[in-house]
C-alpha positions in Angstrom: 34.2 -13.2 -12.2 31.4 -14.0 -9.4 28.5 -15.8 -9.0 26.0 -14.9 -6.5 23.0 -17.8 -5.6 19.9 -16.8 -3.7 17.4 -19.6 -2.6 14.0 -18.4 -2.0 11.5 -18.8 0.7 7.8 -17.7 1.7 9.4 -14.4 3.4 6.2 -11.8 3.6 9.4 -8.9 3.8 10.5 -11.0 0.2 7.8 -10.0 -1.8 7.4 -6.9 -0.4 11.1 -5.8 -1.7 10.7 -7.8 -4.7 10.8 -4.2 -6.9 13.1 -1.7 -5.7 15.7 -5.5 -6.1 15.0 -5.9 -9.6 14.9 -1.9 -10.0 18.6 -2.3 -8.6 19.1 -5.3 -10.5 18.8 -2.9 -13.7 20.7 0.0 -12.9 23.3 -2.5 -11.8 23.0 -4.4 -15.7 23.0 -1.1 -17.6 26.5 -0.1 -15.5 27.8 -3.5 -16.8 28.1 -5.0 -13.5 25.9 -7.3 -13.7 25.5 -9.8 -16.8 23.2 -11.7 -16.2 20.5 -12.3 -13.6 17.7 -14.7 -13.2 15.1 -17.6 -11.4 16.6 -21.0 -12.2 13.4 -23.2 -13.3 12.2 -24.5 -10.4 11.4 -21.3 -9.1 13.7 -22.1 -6.2 15.6 -19.3 -6.6 18.1 -16.8 -8.6 21.6 -17.3 -10.5 23.6 -14.1 -11.1 27.2 -13.3 -12.6 
């Protein structure tokens, strides 16, 4: 098992990459590689498993 925690920044490149990132996460979830992912309650980052 692995867990990834990311911290968000205000970098505009992060926002531009978001649609492609979400598509990749969807594909990984459908393949069973990513079991769950989502933002932290304060929207400062995400946690994926």
